[in-house]
C-alpha positions as CSV (number, residue, x, y, z in Angstrom):
1,M,-29.4,36.8,-2.8
2,N,-27.4,36.5,-6.1
3,S,-28.1,38.6,-9.0
4,D,-30.2,36.0,-10.7
5,G,-32.4,35.7,-7.6
6,S,-31.1,32.3,-6.4
7,G,-30.2,31.6,-2.8
8,P,-26.5,31.6,-1.5
9,Q,-24.5,28.6,-2.9
10,L,-22.5,26.4,-0.7
11,R,-19.9,23.6,-1.5
12,D,-20.1,20.6,0.7
13,P,-17.3,18.1,0.3
14,D,-19.3,15.3,2.0
15,A,-22.1,15.9,-0.5
16,V,-19.4,14.8,-3.1
17,G,-18.9,18.5,-4.3
18,L,-22.2,19.2,-5.8
19,V,-23.0,22.9,-5.6
20,R,-26.4,23.1,-4.0
21,P,-28.6,25.8,-2.2
22,A,-27.9,26.4,1.5
23,V,-31.3,25.3,2.5
24,L,-32.0,21.9,1.1
25,D,-35.7,20.9,1.6
26,A,-38.6,19.9,-0.5
27,T,-39.6,23.4,-1.2
28,V,-36.3,24.2,-2.9
29,V,-35.0,20.9,-4.3
30,P,-37.3,18.0,-5.6
31,A,-37.4,15.0,-3.5
32,G,-35.8,12.9,-6.2
33,L,-32.8,15.1,-6.4
34,T,-32.5,15.1,-2.5
35,D,-32.4,11.3,-2.6
36,T,-29.7,11.3,-5.4
37,L,-27.6,13.7,-3.3
38,A,-27.9,11.6,-0.2
39,T,-27.1,8.4,-2.2
40,L,-23.9,10.0,-3.7
41,R,-22.9,11.3,-0.2
42,R,-23.2,7.8,1.1
43,G,-21.8,6.3,-2.1
44,R,-18.3,7.3,-1.9
45,W,-17.8,6.0,1.6
46,W,-19.2,2.7,0.6
47,Q,-16.8,2.6,-2.3
48,L,-14.0,3.3,0.2
49,I,-15.1,0.4,2.5
50,L,-15.2,-1.9,-0.4
51,G,-11.7,-1.0,-1.6
52,I,-10.5,-1.6,2.0
53,I,-12.1,-5.1,2.0
54,C,-10.5,-6.0,-1.4
55,M,-7.0,-4.6,-0.3
56,S,-7.3,-6.6,3.0
57,M,-7.8,-9.8,0.9
58,I,-4.6,-9.4,-1.0
59,A,-2.4,-8.5,2.0
60,N,-1.3,-12.0,2.8
61,L,0.2,-12.4,-0.6
62,Q,2.9,-10.1,0.5
63,Y,2.9,-9.8,4.2
64,G,1.9,-13.4,5.0
65,W,4.8,-14.7,2.7
66,T,7.4,-14.8,5.4
67,L,5.4,-17.4,7.3
68,F,5.8,-19.9,4.5
69,V,9.4,-19.4,3.6
70,K,11.0,-21.7,6.3
71,P,8.4,-24.5,5.9
72,M,9.1,-24.6,2.1
73,H,12.8,-24.6,2.8
74,D,12.6,-27.4,5.4
75,Q,10.2,-29.5,3.4
76,R,11.5,-29.0,-0.2
77,G,15.1,-28.3,0.6
78,W,15.1,-25.3,-1.7
79,P,17.7,-22.6,-0.7
80,L,16.2,-19.5,1.0
81,S,17.5,-17.1,-1.5
82,S,15.9,-19.1,-4.4
83,I,12.5,-19.1,-2.4
84,Q,12.8,-15.3,-2.0
85,I,13.2,-14.8,-5.7
86,A,9.4,-15.9,-5.8
87,F,8.8,-12.9,-3.4
88,T,10.8,-10.5,-5.7
89,I,8.9,-11.8,-8.8
90,F,5.5,-11.2,-7.1
91,V,6.4,-7.7,-6.2
92,L,7.9,-6.9,-9.5
93,V,4.8,-8.2,-11.5
94,E,2.5,-6.6,-9.0
95,T,4.0,-3.2,-9.3
96,W,5.2,-3.1,-12.9
97,L,1.8,-4.1,-14.2
98,V,-0.2,-1.5,-12.2
99,P,0.3,1.2,-14.8
100,F,-1.4,-1.0,-17.3
101,E,-4.0,-2.2,-14.9
102,G,-4.6,1.3,-13.8
103,Y,-5.1,2.4,-17.4
104,L,-7.8,-0.3,-17.8
105,V,-9.5,1.1,-14.6
106,D,-9.4,4.7,-16.0
107,R,-11.0,3.4,-19.2
108,I,-13.4,0.6,-18.3
109,G,-13.9,1.2,-14.6
110,P,-12.9,-0.7,-11.5
111,Q,-15.6,-3.5,-11.5
112,L,-14.5,-5.8,-14.3
113,V,-10.9,-5.4,-13.2
114,G,-11.7,-6.2,-9.7
115,V,-13.7,-9.4,-10.6
116,A,-11.0,-10.7,-12.8
117,A,-8.4,-9.9,-10.1
118,G,-10.3,-12.1,-7.6
119,L,-9.8,-15.2,-9.8
120,M,-6.0,-14.4,-10.1
121,V,-5.7,-14.1,-6.5
122,A,-7.3,-17.4,-5.7
123,L,-5.4,-19.2,-8.5
124,A,-2.0,-17.9,-7.3
125,W,-2.1,-19.7,-4.0
126,V,-3.6,-22.8,-5.4
127,I,-0.7,-23.0,-7.7
128,N,1.6,-22.5,-4.6
129,S,-0.1,-25.3,-2.9
130,M,0.7,-27.7,-5.7
131,A,4.2,-26.4,-6.5
132,T,6.8,-29.2,-6.4
133,S,9.4,-27.2,-8.2
134,L,10.8,-23.6,-8.0
135,P,9.6,-22.7,-11.5
136,M,6.1,-23.7,-10.4
137,L,6.4,-21.5,-7.3
138,Y,7.6,-18.7,-9.5
139,L,4.5,-19.1,-11.7
140,G,2.3,-18.7,-8.7
141,A,4.2,-15.5,-7.9
142,I,3.5,-14.2,-11.4
143,V,-0.3,-14.9,-11.1
144,G,-0.5,-13.4,-7.7
145,G,1.3,-10.3,-8.7
146,I,-1.1,-9.8,-11.6
147,G,-4.1,-10.1,-9.2
148,A,-2.7,-8.1,-6.5
149,G,-1.7,-5.3,-8.9
150,A,-5.1,-5.1,-10.3
151,V,-6.8,-4.9,-6.9
152,Y,-4.2,-2.1,-5.9
153,G,-4.7,-0.1,-9.2
154,A,-8.6,-0.4,-8.9
155,C,-9.0,0.4,-5.2
156,V,-6.4,3.1,-4.7
157,G,-7.3,4.8,-8.0
158,N,-10.9,4.8,-7.1
159,A,-10.2,6.4,-3.7
160,L,-8.2,9.1,-5.3
161,K,-11.1,9.9,-7.7
162,W,-13.9,9.8,-5.1
163,F,-12.0,11.8,-2.4
164,P,-10.0,14.7,-4.1
165,D,-10.7,16.8,-0.9
166,R,-9.1,14.1,1.3
167,R,-6.7,12.2,-0.9
168,G,-4.1,11.5,1.8
169,L,-6.6,10.0,4.2
170,A,-8.7,8.1,1.5
171,A,-5.6,6.6,0.0
172,G,-4.2,5.8,3.4
173,L,-7.4,4.1,4.6
174,T,-7.5,2.1,1.4
175,A,-3.8,1.1,1.7
176,M,-4.4,0.3,5.3
177,G,-6.2,-2.8,4.2
178,F,-3.1,-4.0,2.5
179,G,-0.9,-3.1,5.3
180,A,-3.0,-4.5,8.2
181,G,-5.2,-6.9,6.4
182,S,-3.0,-9.9,7.3
183,A,-2.7,-8.9,11.1
184,L,-5.7,-11.2,12.1
185,T,-4.4,-14.0,10.1
186,V,-0.8,-14.3,11.3
187,F,-1.7,-16.8,14.1
188,P,-4.4,-18.8,12.0
189,I,-1.9,-19.3,9.2
190,A,0.9,-20.1,11.4
191,N,-1.1,-22.6,13.2
192,M,-2.6,-24.2,10.1
193,I,1.0,-24.5,8.7
194,R,2.0,-26.4,11.7
195,S,-1.1,-28.6,12.0
196,Q,-2.0,-29.2,8.3
197,G,1.1,-28.2,6.3
198,Y,1.9,-25.2,4.2
199,E,0.3,-26.6,1.1
200,T,-3.1,-27.0,2.6
201,T,-2.8,-23.6,4.1
202,F,-1.9,-22.0,0.7
203,L,-4.9,-23.8,-0.7
204,K,-7.6,-22.8,1.8
205,F,-6.6,-19.2,2.4
206,G,-6.1,-18.7,-1.4
207,L,-9.7,-19.8,-2.2
208,L,-11.1,-17.6,0.6
209,Q,-9.1,-14.5,-0.2
210,G,-9.8,-14.7,-3.9
211,G,-13.4,-15.6,-3.4
212,V,-14.0,-12.3,-1.4
213,V,-12.3,-10.1,-3.9
214,F,-14.3,-11.8,-6.7
215,I,-17.7,-11.0,-4.9
216,V,-16.8,-7.5,-3.7
217,G,-15.4,-6.6,-7.1
218,W,-18.9,-6.7,-8.6
219,F,-20.0,-3.8,-6.6
220,L,-16.9,-1.4,-7.2
221,R,-17.9,1.8,-9.2
222,A,-16.0,4.9,-10.3
223,P,-17.5,8.3,-9.8
224,S,-20.1,9.2,-12.5
225,A,-20.1,12.3,-14.8
226,Q,-22.4,13.9,-12.2
227,F,-19.7,13.8,-9.6
228,M,-18.2,17.4,-9.3
229,P,-15.3,17.1,-6.7
230,A,-15.0,20.0,-4.3
231,Q,-11.3,19.9,-4.2
232,K,-9.5,21.9,-1.5
233,P,-7.1,24.4,-2.9
234,G,-3.6,23.4,-1.9
235,R,0.0,24.3,-2.6
236,F,1.2,23.3,-6.1
237,N,-2.0,21.5,-7.0
238,S,-2.3,20.8,-10.7
239,A,-4.4,23.2,-12.8
240,R,-4.7,20.5,-15.6
241,E,-4.8,16.9,-16.3
242,Y,-1.4,15.2,-17.2
243,T,-1.3,12.1,-19.3
244,P,1.2,9.3,-18.1
245,L,3.6,10.3,-20.9
246,E,3.5,14.0,-19.9
247,M,4.2,13.0,-16.4
248,L,7.2,10.9,-17.3
249,R,8.8,13.9,-19.1
250,G,9.2,16.1,-16.1
251,P,12.0,15.8,-13.3
252,V,9.3,15.7,-10.4
253,F,8.2,12.2,-11.2
254,W,11.7,10.9,-11.1
255,V,12.5,12.5,-7.9
256,L,9.5,10.9,-6.3
257,F,10.4,7.6,-7.9
258,V,13.9,7.6,-6.4
259,M,12.4,8.5,-2.9
260,F,10.0,5.7,-3.2
261,I,12.8,3.2,-4.0
262,F,15.0,4.4,-1.1
263,S,12.2,4.2,1.5
264,A,10.6,1.0,0.3
265,S,13.7,-1.0,0.3
266,G,14.0,-1.3,4.0
267,G,10.4,-2.1,4.4
268,L,10.3,-4.8,1.8
269,I,13.6,-6.4,3.2
270,A,11.9,-6.5,6.6
271,T,8.6,-7.9,5.2
272,A,10.3,-10.8,3.3
273,Q,13.1,-11.5,5.7
274,L,11.7,-10.9,9.2
275,T,11.8,-14.7,10.0
276,P,15.4,-15.3,8.8
277,M,16.4,-12.0,10.5
278,A,14.9,-12.9,13.8
279,T,16.4,-16.3,13.5
280,D,19.9,-14.9,12.8
281,L,19.7,-12.4,15.6
282,D,18.6,-15.2,17.9
283,V,15.4,-13.7,19.1
284,A,12.8,-15.7,17.2
285,N,12.1,-18.1,20.0
286,A,12.5,-15.8,23.0
287,H,9.5,-14.8,25.0
288,V,8.6,-11.1,25.1
289,S,6.2,-9.5,27.5
290,I,4.7,-6.1,26.4
291,A,1.6,-4.4,28.2
292,G,0.9,-7.6,30.0
293,L,0.9,-9.8,26.9
294,T,3.6,-12.5,26.6
295,L,4.3,-14.2,23.3
296,L,7.3,-15.5,21.3
297,A,9.2,-12.6,19.7
298,L,8.7,-13.6,16.0
299,P,4.8,-14.0,16.0
300,F,4.6,-11.0,18.4
301,A,6.7,-9.0,16.0
302,L,4.6,-10.1,12.9
303,S,1.3,-9.2,14.5
304,M,2.6,-5.8,15.7
305,N,4.2,-5.0,12.4
306,R,0.9,-5.6,10.6
307,V,-1.0,-3.4,12.9
308,F,1.5,-0.5,12.9
309,N,2.0,-0.8,9.0
310,G,-1.7,-0.5,8.7
311,I,-2.3,2.3,11.1
312,S,0.4,4.4,9.5
313,R,-1.2,4.6,6.2
314,P,-4.3,6.7,7.2
315,F,-2.4,8.4,9.9
316,F,0.4,9.8,7.6
317,G,-2.2,10.5,4.9
318,W,-4.3,12.5,7.2
319,M,-1.2,14.3,8.4
320,S,-0.1,15.0,4.9
321,D,-3.6,16.5,4.2
322,K,-3.0,19.0,7.1
323,L,0.7,19.5,7.3
324,G,1.8,19.1,3.6
325,R,3.1,16.1,1.6
326,E,6.8,17.0,1.7
327,R,7.1,17.8,5.4
328,T,5.1,14.6,6.2
329,L,7.5,12.6,4.0
330,F,10.5,14.1,5.7
331,I,9.2,13.1,9.1
332,A,8.3,9.6,8.2
333,F,11.5,8.9,6.4
334,I,13.6,10.1,9.4
335,I,11.6,7.9,11.8
336,E,12.2,4.8,9.5
337,G,15.9,5.5,9.2
338,V,16.6,6.1,12.9
339,A,14.5,3.0,13.8
340,I,16.6,0.9,11.3
341,L,19.8,2.2,13.0
342,F,18.6,1.4,16.3
343,L,17.6,-2.1,15.1
344,A,21.3,-2.6,14.2
345,Q,22.4,-1.6,17.6
346,F,19.6,-3.2,19.9
347,G,17.9,-5.8,17.6
348,R,19.4,-8.7,19.5
349,N,17.3,-7.9,22.5
350,P,13.8,-9.5,21.9
351,A,11.8,-6.8,23.3
352,A,13.7,-4.1,21.3
353,F,13.3,-6.2,18.1
354,V,9.6,-6.4,18.5
355,G,9.3,-2.6,19.2
356,L,11.8,-1.3,16.7
357,T,10.4,-3.5,13.8
358,A,7.0,-2.1,14.6
359,L,8.3,1.4,14.4
360,V,10.1,0.5,11.1
361,F,6.7,-0.7,9.7
362,F,4.9,2.2,11.0
363,A,7.1,4.7,9.2
364,Y,7.4,2.5,6.0
365,G,3.6,2.3,5.5
366,E,3.3,6.0,4.8
367,I,4.6,5.6,1.2
368,Y,1.4,3.9,0.2
369,S,-0.8,6.8,1.1
370,I,1.3,9.9,0.6
371,F,2.8,9.0,-2.9
372,P,-0.5,8.3,-4.6
373,A,-2.0,11.5,-3.1
374,I,1.0,13.6,-4.1
375,C,0.9,12.1,-7.6
376,A,-2.8,13.0,-8.0
377,D,-2.2,16.6,-6.6
378,I,0.5,17.1,-9.2
379,Y,-0.9,15.3,-12.2
380,G,-4.7,15.5,-11.8
381,R,-7.6,13.2,-11.4
382,Q,-8.4,12.0,-14.8
383,Y,-5.5,9.6,-15.2
384,A,-5.0,9.1,-11.4
385,S,-5.0,5.3,-11.6
386,A,-2.4,5.0,-14.3
387,N,-0.2,7.7,-13.1
388,A,-0.1,6.4,-9.5
389,G,0.5,2.9,-10.9
390,L,3.6,4.3,-12.8
391,L,5.0,5.7,-9.6
392,Y,4.2,2.4,-7.7
393,T,6.6,0.5,-10.1
394,A,9.3,1.9,-7.8
395,K,8.3,-0.7,-5.4
396,G,9.3,-3.3,-8.0
397,V,12.7,-1.7,-8.4
398,A,13.2,-1.8,-4.6
399,S,12.1,-5.5,-4.4
400,L,15.3,-6.3,-6.4
401,L,17.3,-5.7,-3.2
402,V,15.6,-8.5,-1.2
403,P,17.6,-11.4,-2.5
404,L,20.7,-9.2,-2.3
405,S,19.9,-8.7,1.4
406,S,20.0,-12.5,1.9
407,V,23.5,-12.6,0.4
408,I,24.8,-9.8,2.5
409,A,23.3,-11.1,5.6
410,A,25.1,-14.5,5.1
411,S,28.3,-12.8,4.6
412,S,30.7,-11.6,7.2
413,I,29.0,-8.2,7.1
414,G,25.8,-9.6,8.4
415,W,22.5,-7.9,9.0
416,D,24.4,-4.8,10.4
417,G,25.4,-4.0,6.9
418,V,21.8,-4.3,5.6
419,F,20.5,-2.0,8.4
420,I,23.1,0.7,7.8
421,V,22.6,0.8,4.1
422,T,18.8,1.0,4.2
423,A,18.9,3.6,7.1
424,G,21.0,5.8,5.0
425,M,18.7,5.4,2.1
426,N,15.8,6.7,4.1
427,I,17.8,9.7,5.4
428,V,18.7,10.7,1.9
429,A,15.1,10.4,0.9
430,A,14.1,12.7,3.6
431,L,16.6,15.4,2.4
432,L,15.3,15.0,-1.1
433,A,11.7,15.6,0.1
434,I,12.7,19.1,1.6
435,F,15.5,20.3,-0.5
436,V,14.8,19.0,-3.9
437,L,11.0,18.0,-4.3
438,T,9.6,21.1,-2.7
439,P,11.4,23.6,-4.9
440,L,10.8,21.5,-8.1
441,R,7.0,21.4,-7.4
442,A,6.9,25.2,-6.7
443,R,8.7,25.8,-9.9
444,A,6.4,23.3,-12.0
445,S,3.4,25.2,-10.4
446,R,4.5,28.5,-11.8
447,A,5.3,27.2,-15.3
């Protein structure tokens, strides 16, 4: 018994952190309050599921892009490097507007932001379906970037707020939708492009994807004032809430920013350039048999990459909750760097190409779960959407290397040069995680 005569108090993370008596029955807690607690307990998991659905609907805007590149080049005659500028524009707009969109989510909630994003997601591919010039294609990329960034800011920020006790896992599951959401549509999109043309494919899938986001967006909710998170104590967790401007003034953010760029570059180049890469390495049309399944190397790699990229996000997020953020970052960066080096050595073997690109995407996907989680750990929950959005802009900087990779690959250096540079960037990021980020966080926590 406590001094005030009340029963022992327990904190249950699955009951969204509300402090309640150990024995929860009608004699202790009114039935209405019991129902409220049960609803809150279920509510955050429903919000997580809704966020995953929305994220899966914007996955093709990035990960399905490579399927459209060659058909546009063949039909319109546009240079590949010019077409890939649209991909870079999309990533730049998607990432660099997330801080503003995240700020809106922090202020007005995820619902209206999600609904508006659905309209933009649909409009983007409708524009692409009608694009008869590169400027019009670039306009579609801008609209798509706005919509995708709004979905990302709303859903990832919401996950960080609902799950302070499982930030890595929640952010990873949400980001999994973005990583693996296009896995099931690789073959339908490829088949529709062949049978109906890339314009019709843009139109039909654009309306479908945007429509789902528009409908689901109406059900997104942020935690209410009654939500009292039972945050697990962890190393270097913030004792206060940092505004975005306060975050930008410290060195820890900029170390994270550089690490994000270094790791994201290889993954984005592989995402946008997988079809040209497979063609140049002469493996695109080779048959590959793995685990009794035989497919052409390129569609096989595309499907495997989506799956492994999706799985990696909750896996590494969960690992970072258990093992620590910096150690998990180190492991993932080393895996990605070594896999890229092996791709330079063995990538002309079709089976090795499929397996190694899957490993690259598996390691690359972790940045979308661990970085939002570590950002919320360091800078707090109140401005989690805006702060994570600012860190996410590093992806936009990394995307600037995608057109450059086309130029390097077309030169005498070839893809081997691209592989060596991106592998080195991952290894440097791994060393920064252990030898720079860890001591900086420890010093900041004592300040």
